[in-house]
C-alpha positions as CSV (number, residue, x, y, z in Angstrom):
1,M,20.2,-12.3,-25.7
2,I,22.6,-13.7,-23.2
3,K,23.8,-16.3,-25.8
4,Y,24.3,-13.5,-28.3
5,S,26.2,-11.3,-25.9
6,I,28.6,-14.0,-24.8
7,T,29.2,-15.1,-28.4
8,T,29.9,-11.5,-29.4
9,S,32.4,-11.3,-26.5
10,Y,34.0,-14.5,-27.6
11,I,34.5,-13.2,-31.2
12,F,36.1,-10.0,-29.8
13,C,38.5,-12.1,-27.7
14,R,39.5,-14.3,-30.7
15,L,40.1,-11.2,-32.8
16,F,42.4,-9.9,-30.0
17,L,44.5,-13.0,-30.3
18,M,44.6,-12.9,-34.1
19,K,45.4,-9.2,-34.3
20,R,49.0,-8.2,-33.7
21,R,49.1,-6.1,-30.5
22,K,51.0,-2.9,-30.5
23,N,51.5,-1.0,-27.2
24,N,48.3,-2.7,-25.8
25,V,46.2,-1.0,-28.4
26,F,43.7,-3.1,-30.5
27,F,41.9,-1.7,-33.5
28,G,42.9,1.8,-32.3
29,I,41.3,1.2,-28.8
30,P,43.3,1.0,-25.6
31,L,43.1,-2.4,-24.0
32,K,41.5,-1.2,-20.7
33,Q,38.7,0.6,-22.6
34,L,38.1,-2.5,-24.8
35,I,37.8,-4.7,-21.7
36,V,35.2,-2.4,-20.3
37,L,33.4,-2.5,-23.6
38,I,33.3,-6.3,-23.6
39,L,32.1,-6.4,-20.0
40,Y,29.3,-4.0,-20.9
41,F,28.1,-6.3,-23.7
42,V,28.0,-9.3,-21.4
43,S,26.3,-7.3,-18.6
44,F,23.7,-5.9,-21.1
45,G,22.9,-9.4,-22.3
46,L,22.4,-10.6,-18.7
47,Q,20.2,-7.7,-17.8
48,S,18.0,-8.1,-20.8
49,V,17.4,-11.7,-20.1
50,F,16.6,-11.3,-16.4
51,S,14.4,-8.2,-17.1
52,Q,12.2,-10.3,-19.5
53,Q,11.1,-13.0,-17.2
54,Q,8.7,-15.5,-18.8
55,F,5.5,-16.5,-17.1
56,P,3.3,-19.6,-17.7
57,V,0.4,-18.3,-19.7
58,N,-1.8,-21.3,-19.9
59,Y,-1.1,-23.0,-16.6
60,F,-3.7,-21.3,-14.4
61,S,-7.4,-21.3,-14.8
62,S,-9.8,-18.6,-13.7
63,P,-10.7,-18.3,-9.9
64,L,-14.3,-17.4,-10.8
65,D,-16.9,-18.9,-13.2
66,I,-18.1,-15.5,-14.2
67,P,-16.4,-13.1,-16.7
68,L,-13.5,-11.4,-15.0
69,E,-14.1,-7.7,-14.5
70,L,-11.7,-5.4,-12.6
71,A,-12.6,-3.2,-9.6
72,G,-8.9,-2.7,-9.1
73,N,-5.8,-3.8,-10.8
74,F,-2.2,-4.5,-10.0
75,G,0.0,-1.6,-8.9
76,E,-2.9,0.7,-8.5
77,L,-2.1,3.7,-6.3
78,R,-3.7,3.2,-2.9
79,T,-3.3,5.1,0.4
80,N,0.1,4.2,1.8
81,H,0.5,1.2,-0.5
82,L,0.5,-0.2,-4.0
83,H,-2.3,-2.7,-4.8
84,S,-0.7,-6.1,-4.9
85,G,-3.3,-8.0,-6.9
86,L,-6.5,-7.8,-8.9
87,D,-9.8,-6.9,-7.3
88,L,-12.3,-9.0,-9.2
89,K,-16.0,-7.9,-9.3
90,T,-18.7,-10.3,-8.0
91,N,-21.8,-8.4,-9.2
92,E,-21.8,-6.5,-5.8
93,M,-22.9,-9.8,-4.1
94,E,-21.3,-12.3,-1.9
95,G,-21.3,-16.1,-2.3
96,F,-19.8,-16.8,-5.7
97,N,-17.7,-20.0,-5.9
98,V,-14.0,-19.4,-5.8
99,Y,-11.9,-22.0,-7.5
100,A,-8.3,-23.2,-7.2
101,I,-6.5,-22.0,-10.3
102,A,-4.2,-25.1,-10.4
103,D,-3.2,-28.1,-8.4
104,A,-1.8,-27.0,-5.0
105,Y,-1.7,-27.5,-1.3
106,V,-3.1,-25.1,1.2
107,S,0.0,-23.4,2.7
108,R,-1.6,-20.7,4.8
109,I,-5.0,-19.8,6.2
110,K,-5.4,-16.4,7.7
111,V,-8.4,-15.0,9.5
112,S,-8.4,-11.3,10.5
113,S,-11.0,-8.6,11.2
114,T,-8.9,-6.2,9.0
115,G,-6.8,-6.5,5.9
116,Y,-7.7,-9.5,3.7
117,G,-10.2,-10.8,6.2
118,N,-10.7,-14.5,5.5
119,A,-7.7,-15.3,3.2
120,L,-6.4,-18.5,1.6
121,Y,-3.0,-19.2,0.2
122,L,-2.3,-22.0,-2.2
123,T,1.2,-23.1,-3.1
124,H,1.5,-24.6,-6.6
125,P,4.3,-27.0,-7.9
126,N,5.5,-24.4,-10.5
127,G,6.9,-22.1,-7.9
128,Y,4.0,-19.7,-7.4
129,V,1.4,-19.0,-4.7
130,S,-2.1,-17.9,-5.4
131,V,-3.9,-15.7,-2.8
132,Y,-7.6,-15.3,-2.3
133,G,-8.9,-12.5,0.0
134,H,-12.1,-11.0,1.6
135,L,-13.7,-14.5,1.4
136,K,-17.1,-15.2,3.0
137,Q,-16.2,-18.7,4.1
138,F,-13.9,-21.6,3.2
139,N,-15.0,-25.0,1.9
140,L,-16.0,-27.7,4.4
141,K,-12.6,-29.4,4.6
142,I,-10.7,-26.2,5.2
143,T,-13.4,-24.8,7.6
144,K,-13.2,-28.0,9.7
145,Y,-9.5,-27.7,9.9
146,L,-9.7,-24.0,10.7
147,R,-12.4,-24.4,13.5
148,K,-10.3,-27.1,15.2
149,K,-7.3,-24.7,15.3
150,Q,-9.4,-21.7,16.4
151,Y,-10.8,-23.7,19.4
152,Q,-7.4,-25.0,20.3
153,K,-6.0,-21.5,20.4
154,E,-9.3,-19.9,21.6
155,S,-9.0,-17.2,19.0
156,F,-11.1,-16.0,16.0
157,E,-8.1,-14.2,14.5
158,I,-5.5,-16.8,13.4
159,D,-2.6,-17.2,11.0
160,L,-1.9,-20.8,10.2
161,S,1.0,-22.3,8.2
162,L,0.3,-25.8,6.8
163,H,2.5,-28.6,5.6
164,P,2.3,-29.8,2.0
165,N,0.5,-33.0,2.9
166,E,-2.2,-31.6,5.2
167,I,-4.8,-30.2,2.7
168,R,-4.3,-31.0,-1.0
169,I,-6.3,-29.2,-3.7
170,K,-6.9,-30.1,-7.3
171,K,-7.3,-27.5,-10.1
172,G,-10.9,-26.3,-10.3
173,D,-11.8,-27.4,-6.8
174,T,-14.2,-25.0,-5.0
175,I,-12.1,-23.6,-2.1
176,A,-14.3,-20.9,-0.8
177,L,-17.2,-18.4,-1.4
178,S,-16.5,-14.8,-2.3
179,G,-17.3,-12.2,0.3
180,N,-16.7,-8.9,1.9
181,S,-14.6,-9.7,5.0
182,G,-11.7,-7.7,6.4
183,S,-11.1,-4.1,5.2
184,S,-13.0,-4.6,2.0
185,D,-15.2,-1.7,0.8
186,G,-17.7,-4.0,-0.9
187,P,-18.1,-7.6,-2.1
188,H,-15.3,-8.7,-4.4
189,L,-12.5,-11.2,-4.7
190,H,-9.0,-10.0,-4.0
191,F,-6.7,-12.2,-6.1
192,E,-2.9,-12.4,-6.1
193,I,-0.1,-14.5,-7.6
194,R,3.2,-14.4,-5.8
195,E,6.7,-15.9,-6.3
196,A,6.8,-18.6,-3.6
197,K,10.4,-18.2,-2.6
198,K,10.4,-14.5,-1.8
199,E,6.7,-13.8,-1.5
200,I,6.9,-11.1,-4.2
201,P,3.6,-10.3,-5.8
202,I,3.4,-10.5,-9.6
203,N,0.9,-8.9,-11.9
204,P,-1.7,-11.7,-12.4
205,Q,-2.4,-10.5,-15.9
206,L,1.0,-11.7,-17.0
207,F,-0.3,-15.2,-16.6
208,G,-2.9,-14.8,-19.4
209,F,-6.2,-14.3,-17.5
210,E,-8.8,-13.1,-20.0
211,I,-10.1,-9.6,-19.1
212,K,-11.8,-7.7,-21.9
213,D,-10.5,-4.2,-22.3
214,S,-10.7,-2.0,-25.4
215,I,-10.8,1.3,-23.6
216,P,-7.6,3.4,-23.5
217,P,-6.4,5.1,-20.3
218,V,-7.6,8.6,-19.5
219,I,-5.2,11.5,-18.9
220,D,-6.9,13.9,-16.4
221,K,-4.4,16.5,-15.3
222,I,-0.8,17.6,-15.6
223,L,1.3,19.0,-12.8
224,C,4.4,21.2,-13.3
225,V,6.6,21.9,-10.2
226,N,9.2,24.7,-10.2
227,E,12.1,22.9,-8.7
228,R,13.7,26.1,-7.5
229,S,10.7,28.0,-5.9
230,K,8.6,24.8,-5.3
231,N,5.6,26.6,-6.8
232,Y,3.4,24.6,-9.0
233,N,0.7,24.8,-11.7
234,I,-2.0,22.2,-12.5
235,F,-3.2,22.0,-16.1
236,N,-6.5,20.5,-17.0
237,V,-6.4,18.0,-19.9
238,N,-9.3,17.9,-22.4
239,N,-10.4,14.7,-24.1
240,I,-12.2,14.5,-27.5
241,D,-12.5,11.0,-29.0
242,N,-9.5,9.9,-27.0
243,R,-7.4,12.8,-28.2
244,F,-5.9,14.5,-25.2
245,F,-4.7,18.1,-25.2
246,I,-4.1,21.1,-23.0
247,S,-6.2,24.0,-24.2
248,Q,-4.8,27.0,-22.4
249,K,-2.1,28.0,-24.9
250,D,-0.3,26.5,-27.9
251,T,3.0,26.8,-26.1
252,L,3.2,26.8,-22.3
253,L,5.8,28.9,-20.4
254,F,7.6,26.7,-17.9
255,P,10.4,27.4,-15.4
256,S,14.0,26.6,-16.4
257,E,14.1,23.7,-14.0
258,F,11.0,21.7,-13.4
259,S,9.5,18.3,-12.8
260,L,6.2,17.0,-14.0
261,G,3.3,14.9,-12.7
262,I,0.4,13.2,-14.3
263,S,-3.1,12.2,-13.0
264,C,-4.4,9.4,-15.1
265,Y,-6.5,6.2,-14.8
266,D,-7.7,3.2,-16.8
267,K,-11.2,1.9,-17.5
268,S,-12.5,-1.3,-19.0
269,E,-15.8,-2.7,-20.4
270,R,-18.8,-2.9,-18.1
271,S,-16.9,-1.2,-15.4
272,F,-17.2,2.3,-13.9
273,S,-14.0,1.8,-11.8
274,K,-11.1,4.1,-12.3
275,N,-8.2,1.6,-12.2
276,G,-4.5,2.1,-12.4
277,I,-2.4,2.2,-15.5
278,Y,0.1,-0.5,-16.6
279,K,2.8,1.6,-18.3
280,L,3.8,5.2,-18.3
281,A,6.5,7.0,-20.4
282,L,7.5,10.7,-20.4
283,Y,9.6,12.3,-23.1
284,F,11.3,15.7,-23.4
285,D,11.9,16.1,-27.1
286,S,13.6,12.8,-27.9
287,I,14.9,12.1,-24.4
288,L,13.0,9.4,-22.4
289,I,12.8,11.0,-18.9
290,Q,10.8,8.4,-17.1
291,K,9.4,5.0,-17.9
292,L,7.7,2.7,-15.4
293,I,6.0,-0.7,-15.7
294,F,3.8,-2.4,-13.0
295,N,4.9,-6.0,-13.3
296,K,6.0,-6.7,-9.8
297,F,7.3,-5.2,-6.6
298,S,8.1,-6.4,-3.1
299,F,6.0,-5.7,0.0
300,D,9.0,-3.9,1.5
301,E,8.6,-1.4,-1.3
302,T,4.8,-0.8,-1.2
303,R,4.9,2.3,1.0
304,Y,7.1,4.0,-1.5
305,V,3.9,4.9,-3.3
306,N,4.1,8.0,-1.1
307,A,7.3,8.9,-2.9
308,L,6.0,8.0,-6.3
309,I,3.1,10.5,-6.1
310,N,3.2,14.1,-5.1
311,Y,2.2,13.5,-1.5
312,K,1.6,17.2,-0.7
313,L,-1.1,17.4,-3.4
314,F,-2.6,14.1,-2.4
315,V,-3.1,15.3,1.2
316,E,-4.5,18.6,0.0
317,T,-6.6,17.6,-2.9
318,N,-6.9,13.8,-2.8
319,K,-5.4,13.7,-6.3
320,K,-2.6,11.2,-7.0
321,F,-0.1,12.7,-9.4
322,I,2.6,10.3,-10.5
323,Q,5.6,12.6,-10.3
324,S,8.6,12.4,-12.6
325,K,11.0,13.5,-9.9
326,L,12.8,10.6,-8.2
327,L,13.2,11.3,-4.5
328,P,16.4,10.2,-2.9
329,G,14.6,7.7,-0.6
330,N,12.4,6.2,-3.3
331,K,13.6,2.6,-3.8
332,L,10.7,1.3,-6.0
333,N,11.8,-1.2,-8.6
334,I,9.1,-0.4,-11.2
335,F,11.3,2.1,-13.1
336,D,12.6,0.9,-16.5
337,T,14.1,4.4,-17.1
338,I,14.7,7.5,-15.1
339,Y,16.8,10.3,-16.5
340,N,18.4,13.1,-14.4
341,N,16.2,12.0,-11.5
342,G,13.1,13.1,-13.5
343,I,14.1,16.8,-13.4
344,I,14.0,18.7,-16.7
345,N,16.1,21.7,-17.5
346,I,15.5,24.3,-20.3
347,S,18.7,26.2,-21.0
348,D,17.7,27.9,-24.3
349,D,14.9,29.9,-25.8
350,N,13.7,27.2,-28.1
351,T,10.4,25.5,-28.1
352,H,10.4,21.9,-26.8
353,Q,8.0,19.1,-27.0
354,I,6.7,17.1,-24.1
355,K,5.0,13.8,-24.6
356,Y,3.2,11.5,-22.0
357,K,2.2,8.0,-23.1
358,T,0.0,5.9,-20.8
359,E,-0.9,2.3,-21.6
360,D,-3.1,-0.5,-20.1
361,F,-2.3,-4.2,-20.0
362,A,-4.3,-4.9,-23.1
363,G,-2.1,-2.5,-25.1
364,N,-4.6,0.4,-25.4
365,F,-2.7,3.6,-25.1
366,S,-3.3,7.4,-24.8
367,E,-0.9,10.2,-25.6
368,L,-0.6,13.8,-24.6
369,N,1.7,16.2,-26.5
370,F,2.3,19.8,-25.7
371,A,4.9,22.4,-26.4
372,V,6.8,24.4,-23.8
373,K,9.3,27.2,-23.7
374,K,11.4,28.7,-20.9
375,D,9.6,31.6,-19.1
376,I,12.0,34.5,-19.5
377,N,10.1,36.4,-16.8
378,E,10.6,33.6,-14.3
379,I,11.1,35.1,-10.8
380,F,13.5,33.2,-8.6
381,N,12.7,33.1,-4.9
382,T,15.5,34.7,-3.0
383,D,13.9,34.6,0.4
384,T,16.7,33.5,2.8
385,N,14.2,32.9,5.6
386,L,12.5,29.9,4.1
387,V,14.3,27.5,6.4
388,D,13.2,28.2,10.0
389,S,14.9,25.3,11.6
390,T,18.5,24.3,12.2
391,Y,17.7,20.6,12.7
392,F,18.7,18.9,9.5
393,I,17.4,15.4,9.0
394,D,19.3,13.2,6.5
395,C,16.8,10.8,4.9
396,L,19.4,8.1,4.2
397,N,20.8,8.0,7.8
398,S,19.7,7.7,11.4
399,N,18.9,11.0,13.2
400,M,17.8,12.2,16.6
401,F,16.1,15.3,17.9
402,S,16.0,15.8,21.7
403,S,14.7,18.5,24.0
404,E,13.3,18.7,27.5
405,K,9.8,17.8,26.5
406,I,10.1,15.9,23.2
407,K,12.4,13.3,21.6
408,L,12.3,12.0,18.1
409,F,14.3,9.1,16.7
410,F,14.6,8.7,12.9
411,T,15.9,5.3,11.6
412,Q,17.8,5.0,8.3
413,N,15.4,5.7,5.4
414,S,12.6,7.1,7.7
415,L,12.0,9.8,5.1
416,Y,12.1,10.0,1.3
417,E,14.1,13.2,1.1
418,N,16.1,15.5,3.5
419,I,14.2,18.0,5.6
420,F,14.9,20.8,8.0
421,L,12.8,19.7,10.9
422,K,10.3,22.2,12.2
423,I,8.8,21.8,15.7
424,K,6.4,24.1,17.5
425,S,4.7,23.7,20.8
426,Y,2.0,25.5,22.7
427,K,-0.1,25.1,25.8
428,S,-3.6,23.6,25.6
429,N,-6.6,25.2,27.2
430,D,-8.2,21.7,27.9
431,A,-6.4,20.3,31.0
432,Q,-9.0,17.5,31.2
433,K,-8.0,16.1,27.8
434,F,-4.3,17.0,27.3
435,F,-1.5,16.2,29.7
436,S,1.4,17.8,27.8
437,D,2.0,20.7,25.5
438,I,0.6,20.3,22.0
439,F,3.4,19.7,19.6
440,E,3.2,20.7,15.9
441,I,5.7,18.4,14.4
442,H,7.0,19.4,10.9
443,D,4.4,19.2,8.1
444,A,1.6,16.7,7.6
445,N,2.2,17.2,3.8
446,V,5.6,15.4,4.1
447,P,5.4,11.6,4.0
448,I,7.1,9.2,6.4
449,N,8.5,5.9,5.1
450,K,9.5,4.1,8.2
451,S,7.9,4.9,11.5
452,I,9.5,7.5,13.8
453,T,9.8,6.9,17.5
454,M,8.4,9.8,19.5
455,L,8.5,10.5,23.2
456,L,6.4,13.3,24.8
457,K,6.9,14.5,28.4
458,N,4.0,13.9,30.7
459,D,3.2,17.0,32.8
460,S,0.5,16.3,35.3
461,I,-0.8,12.7,35.7
462,V,-0.7,10.9,39.0
463,D,1.2,7.6,39.3
464,S,-1.9,5.4,39.5
465,L,-3.0,6.5,36.0
466,L,0.3,6.4,34.2
467,S,-0.6,3.1,32.5
468,K,-3.6,4.8,30.9
469,L,-1.6,7.5,29.1
470,L,-1.3,7.5,25.4
471,I,-0.4,9.9,22.6
472,I,-3.1,11.3,20.4
473,R,-3.0,13.0,17.0
474,I,-5.2,16.1,16.6
475,K,-6.6,16.4,13.1
476,N,-7.5,19.5,11.2
477,D,-11.2,19.2,12.2
478,N,-10.0,19.0,15.9
479,K,-11.0,15.3,16.1
480,I,-8.5,13.2,18.0
481,V,-7.2,9.7,17.2
482,S,-5.0,7.5,19.2
483,V,-1.5,6.6,18.0
484,G,-0.9,4.4,21.0
485,G,2.0,4.6,23.4
486,K,3.2,3.6,26.8
487,F,4.7,5.4,29.8
488,K,8.4,5.1,30.4
489,D,10.8,7.3,32.5
490,G,8.6,10.4,32.5
491,F,7.7,10.2,28.8
492,V,5.0,8.6,26.8
493,M,6.5,6.7,23.8
494,T,5.0,5.6,20.6
495,N,5.7,5.3,16.8
496,I,4.2,7.7,14.3
497,N,3.7,7.3,10.6
498,N,2.6,10.8,9.8
499,F,3.7,14.3,10.8
500,G,1.1,16.6,12.5
501,N,-0.1,17.8,15.9
502,F,0.4,15.5,18.9
503,A,-0.2,15.5,22.6
504,V,-0.4,13.2,25.6
505,S,-3.9,12.2,26.6
506,I,-5.5,9.5,28.7
507,D,-8.0,6.7,28.3
508,T,-9.9,5.5,31.4
509,I,-13.2,4.7,29.7
510,A,-14.1,1.1,29.1
511,P,-15.5,-0.2,25.7
512,V,-19.3,-0.4,25.2
513,I,-21.0,-3.7,24.3
514,K,-24.5,-3.6,22.9
515,A,-26.7,-6.5,21.9
516,L,-28.3,-5.9,18.5
517,N,-30.8,-8.8,18.0
518,Y,-31.5,-10.3,21.5
519,S,-33.1,-8.8,24.6
520,Q,-33.4,-11.4,27.3
521,K,-36.2,-13.2,25.5
522,T,-36.5,-16.7,24.2
523,L,-34.4,-17.2,21.1
524,D,-36.4,-17.2,17.8
525,K,-36.0,-20.7,16.2
526,R,-35.3,-19.0,12.9
527,Q,-32.5,-16.9,14.2
528,K,-29.1,-17.9,12.8
529,S,-26.8,-15.6,14.8
530,L,-26.4,-13.3,17.8
531,D,-25.0,-10.0,16.9
532,F,-23.3,-7.4,19.1
533,K,-21.8,-4.0,18.5
534,I,-18.6,-3.2,20.4
535,T,-17.0,0.2,20.4
536,D,-14.3,2.1,22.2
537,E,-13.9,5.8,22.6
538,L,-10.2,6.3,22.1
539,S,-7.4,3.6,22.3
540,G,-9.4,1.0,20.3
541,I,-10.4,-2.6,20.9
542,A,-7.5,-4.8,21.8
543,N,-9.2,-8.1,22.4
544,Y,-12.5,-9.8,23.2
545,R,-13.5,-13.1,24.7
546,A,-16.8,-15.0,24.8
547,T,-17.8,-18.0,26.8
548,L,-21.0,-20.1,26.5
549,N,-21.9,-22.0,29.6
550,G,-18.4,-21.5,30.9
551,K,-16.6,-22.7,27.7
552,W,-14.9,-20.5,25.1
553,V,-17.0,-20.0,22.1
554,L,-16.1,-18.6,18.6
555,M,-17.3,-15.1,17.8
556,E,-16.4,-13.5,14.5
557,F,-15.4,-9.8,14.5
558,D,-16.0,-7.4,11.7
559,S,-13.9,-4.3,12.6
560,K,-15.2,-2.0,9.8
561,N,-18.7,-2.4,11.3
562,N,-17.7,-3.0,14.9
563,R,-19.8,-6.1,14.7
564,L,-19.2,-9.2,16.9
565,T,-21.2,-12.3,15.8
566,Y,-21.9,-15.7,17.2
567,V,-23.1,-18.0,14.5
568,I,-25.5,-20.3,16.4
569,D,-24.3,-23.9,16.4
570,N,-24.8,-27.1,18.5
571,Q,-22.9,-25.5,21.4
572,L,-26.1,-23.6,22.3
573,C,-28.1,-26.1,24.2
574,V,-31.8,-26.5,24.5
575,G,-33.0,-24.7,27.5
576,S,-31.1,-22.0,29.5
577,N,-27.6,-20.8,28.4
578,Q,-25.3,-18.3,29.9
579,L,-23.3,-16.1,27.4
580,K,-20.5,-13.9,28.7
581,I,-18.7,-11.4,26.6
582,T,-15.6,-9.5,27.8
583,V,-14.1,-6.7,25.7
584,E,-10.8,-4.9,26.5
585,D,-9.3,-1.8,24.9
586,N,-5.6,-1.1,24.4
587,K,-5.3,0.6,27.9
588,K,-6.7,-2.4,29.7
589,N,-10.1,-0.9,30.3
590,S,-12.6,-3.7,30.1
591,S,-16.4,-4.2,29.9
592,E,-18.5,-7.3,30.5
593,L,-21.9,-8.4,29.2
594,N,-23.8,-11.3,30.6
595,L,-26.9,-12.7,28.8
596,L,-29.3,-15.5,29.7
597,I,-30.3,-17.1,26.4
598,N,-33.3,-19.5,26.3
599,K,-33.4,-21.9,23.4
């Protein structure tokens, strides 16, 4: 395409030289306009080439030796992020061999109690990095290297960057066993391919991995939002033999200015999972309003999922509607086309056709067609009291709100769209729990992109306890969760990622440590581990440390189960052993457990 465009431009230029010029007009076209036209052809060619990046299809082999089945696919809509890889099923079990998909070197080893858990990163000579997450354990060579570093740093959680000559891997080598570590909801392999230079995740299916799928996507519901009144309607979609239709009426009455949303998902053979779609297109008559493709995105963009979906309905109903409306702060690069920012206008009394087309990676597609007309009885909301705040927040710029008891600092692009900030405050009846007014900050149905710095005034805490202060969020069920914070100049300061109800509270209670499979008796010879449960009431576990006979010993932490585990090894001597565990929360409250272990 680029060759064709440049050649076309060259021919135009030669024609200019050959054609007699008269008053800077060529072929009846003014020179300036013709230059713009030439540049357009060149630009179009460049864009076409770069938008059709080619990927090596036969270079990588499968990371598993079982048929690949999806529990989650690339770009899937997750809470606060887009899924950056494939979740590959492992028959609901741990312990499957995980293989290197090509020659590589181990470039990163990360161990965490959250996120990907035990994760391995392989850098390949063709410019890509493969990522393997939620692993049970690494192979012997990698484990030996990891253990040495963990004991040097005296830390279970670790993030190691390796040089190319430290651990080399051949295609097909067993690098790990599949597992359920980190924030995994069940045994599976999280698998990614990234561009090495910029760490940008690419849809792994673009590389030719064989995943059987002959089932088209399912269209579940359609959303129509009146862009003037902000009222909305949800229409159920019926499905008979993969024919999708709205059954309420032959022709739906829509407002004169509206946006749409679609709830849809994909399925594949031998899988009950509701996965994300690959492509989506929306047409109004012959006009392509929206087209998006999940090929790649950057990690900087992943939280824009909250602008891609109708966030209000997600909070209220847990349904994810991909909305046609493009919010001002939505910088996702998955859009192939967006027309009029995804907003549709009906200015006549004619019947118009709307078509949604959804497609999975295998090319299976589903369509929904329905007719709409302008509702001539549409009632426009003329209530001038809708805005009850004078504090305008521009989503594209920095903003600040300040009063005697609360301060808010918005960075550039903190929000996805402009708001009129609403803040209410009231006194709490529980002086033992809250040490400030309770502040109702804007609307929990409005998403935040970049965290907002918040300072709340401390009312009544004595100086000796100021370091124990934090800010809590009060949920709808009146449960409270810590959002952290530290005391500074009469205020408690933290960063928030959601609007809602907040107040200053205090944490003076130390974590709890409980032994699960040992009670001061002689250790069973068949026992392979010592397990402990560690919990904290409010601020959360910050760190833990264990020593065995006075020396640091490795203990693995599974945060989703609050489980601390010592895998029994040769550091546990025959005879009497002293195990000491110290756990500290985020407000420096600490607990200690001492056990005498006889082996």
